[in-house]
N, C-alpha and C positions, 0 to 999 in steps of 0.2 A: 836336548837340554833346555831347562827353563828356570826362570827366577821364581822363587817363592819367598815368603816372609814368615817369621815365627809369630804366632798370635800372642805369645808371651812377651814379645817386645813391648806390648801395650798392656801389661798385666795389672795395672792400676784400674783398668776398665773391666766391666762385666764381659762375659763371653761374646754376646752379640755385638757389642761395641767394638771389640777387637777385630771381629770379622768385617764389620762395616768399614773400619779404618783401613784394614788391609786392602779391601777392594777399592776404596777411594784413592789409595796411593797408586793404583794401577796393577796390583798383583792379582793373578787369577788362581793362585794356589797358596796354601798355608801349611805350616807345621802346627800341630796341636799339642798343648802342654798337658801332661799328666802328673804334675808336681804335687807332692804330699804337703798339705796345709800351706799352700802358697798361692795367693792371688785369687781374684774373682773369676778368672777365665779358664781355670785349670780343672781337669777332671781328676778326682781323687782315685788313686790306684785301687784302694779297697772297694770303692763303689763300682769301678769298672769291672773288677774281678767278680763282685757279687752279682752283677746284672749288666753284662755288656750291652744287651739290647736296649735296656732302659736308658743308658747313657747315650747310645747311638741315636735314640729317638729324640734326645735333646739337641744333638748337634746337626743331624742330617737336614732338618727343615731350614736351619739357618744357613747351611752350606748352599742349599738350593736357592734360598732367598737372595743371597749375595753372589751367586754363580761362582762358587769356589770349589776347588778340589783339594784333597789332602795329600801331601807328599810325605809326611812322617808323623808318627805319634811318639812323644817323648815322655814316658813315665819315669819318675824318680821316686823311690820307695821310702826315703827318709828326708828329714828336714835339712840334712847336710849329706854330701857324698859318702862320708865315713859311717853314717848311721843307716841301718837296715840295708847295708851294702850287699851286693851279689855274693861276695865271699865273706860275709859276716862270720865271726867266730862261733856264733850260736847256730847249730844246725836247724833248729826250729825256725829261726828267722830266714835262713836260706830256703827252706821248704815253702815258707809263706811267700817268698819272692817268686818262686816258681808258679804259685797260684796267681800271683799278679801278672806274670808273663803270659799265662794262658788266657786270662781275662783280657789283657791288652791285645793279644793276637786275634781273639774273637772280635774285639772292638774294631781293630784295624780292618778286618774283613768287612764288617758292617758299614764302616764309613768310607770305604774305598781307598784306604791308605796302603801302599805297597809294602811298607815296612815300619818298624819301630826302632828307635834308638834307646839303648839302655847304657848305664854306666858300668864299667868293667869290674869295679870293686876297688877297695882301698888297700894301701900298704899298711895293714894293722901292725902295731908295734909288738903285739903279743906273739907274732910269728915271724919267721924269716921271709924275705922277699920271695924266695923260691917257693915256699909253702903257700904264700898268698897267691902267687901266680898259678900254682897248681889247682887251688880251689876255684879261682876265677875261671880257669880254662874248663874245668869240669862243669861248672854251672852255665857258662856260655854255651857249651856243647848241648846241655840239656835244654837251654832256651831255644837254640836253633831247632832242635828236634820238636819241641812243643809248637813253636810258631810254624814250622813246616807243615804241621797237620792242617793249618788254615791257609797255607800258601803265602805266608807272610815272611818277609826277609828281616833278619835280626842284624842290627848294626850296633857297634859299641863305639863310644867316643873316648879316645885317649885324652887325658886331661891332667893338669897339675894336681898332685896329691893322690892320683890314682895308682893302681898297680901297673899301669902302662903310661907312665909320664914321659917316656921317650919313644921315638919312632921304632927303635930296635925292639923294645919290649912289646910294643903293639904288634909288630911283625911276627914275633914269636908266637903270640896267641892266635892271630888270624891264620897263620900257617898250620896251627895244630887243630883247628876246628873247621872242617869242611862246611862250606855254605855260609860261614860267618863273614860279615862285611864291616867296614869301618865308616863311621861318620867323621869325616875329616874337618877339623877346625884348626887351621894353621896357627891361629892366635895362641893356642895353648902351648905351642912349642916356642914361638917367638917370645912369649912371656919369660921363658926360661933361658933365653939367649941361645936356643938351639937353631941351627941354620935351616932355612927352608929347603936347602938341597937335601939334607938328611930326611926331612919330612916328606919330600916328593917320592921317596921310596914307597909310601903308602898309597899313592895314586892308583896303581893297578888293583888294589883291594878295596877301593872306595865304593860304598853303596849310597852315600848321602854326603852332602857338603854343607857346612855352616860358614857363612861369610860375614866377617866384620873386620875392620881395620885394627891393627895392633902395631906395636913396636917393641924392641927389646926392653924387658922389664915391665911392660904394660899390656894387660890382657885385652883391653879395649880402648880405642881412641877414636876421635872424629875421623871421618873418611879421608879428609884432606891432610891428616897428620900422621897417617900410618906408613909403614914400610912394605906392606905386602903387595905383590904384583899379581893382582887377580887375573888380568888378561893372560899372563903366563900360565897360571894355574889352569885356567879354562882351556888353553891350548893343549896342555898336557892331558887333561881329562878327555878331551876330544880324541887325542891320539890313541888312547886305550879303549875307545868306544863307549865312554860313559854317556848315558842318555838320561840320567836322573836329574834331580833338582839341585840348585844352589840356593839355599835358604839364608836370606839376610837375617842375622840374629844379633841385633843390638839389644842388650838387656839392661835393666836397672836393678841392681841388687847390692847388698853390702858384702861383696866378695871380690877381692882384688881391685877394689875401687871402680867397679863397673857401673857405679851410680853417678858418673860425672858427665854423661852425654845425654843429649836430647834424642831419645830413641825414635821419635816420630820424624824428626828432621833427618837423622842419619839413615833411616830406612828409605826415605824419599830420595836422598842423594845417591845412595847405593843403587837404587833401581834405575835412575837416569844414567848413571855412569857405566853400569854393567850391562844394561839391556842390549847395546849394540854388539856385544861379544857373544851373546847366546842366541840371537835371532838368526 
């Protein structure tokens, strides 16, 4: 197990600067953003799909320069989770997403990332929750099959507003799709006043972890103000044989007031506080 940091924690900076900052803070690995039309450090999903090698040729020399490895690639296909979602009501959009997934898988292989995180889809009001879940399950299964051709693991992140906004809904999908894993971010459940005990049921199915402090009603708070017990989570991950990364993911965006923290400071504090538990 190792600590990593999200390069998009510093997304006001250009790509190279985010990698320089990550290494300067002591991290030896990073998660790379693939967010649509967001930030200077992110790879556009459509560009990755069109030419994965060209995009990898941009990133790989910088990874070598700063002696960094990649622990996850996180493409998001729309400007918001509900837009261009994996279970979009428009079948043409869903098919385009599959092209994005194929490009992302090829990109992951080229940059040495063992997996990618994608969002599971939204609970669109035009359909029932059961129908939204069924479509998400179908396309997550297809994503796993596509990525498997490249030896890449697919992880989905349960989050507020998604079709899997509770641990139980997330478990239903991961059990229905062989090979699918979860990117576990406990903050999304704490935000909704869901107990971490319920969320711990996802630990055996976890392929990647996002780390940031939170408290009931707040998706992200300063490390010293949160209620999450990360040493306990790390112990539980070790108990099930988890050997992946814990990616510190403090972000600054106009979403659930996650623009109230100094991401540089919090990323540094998290590194120092959590390092003894993963070494």
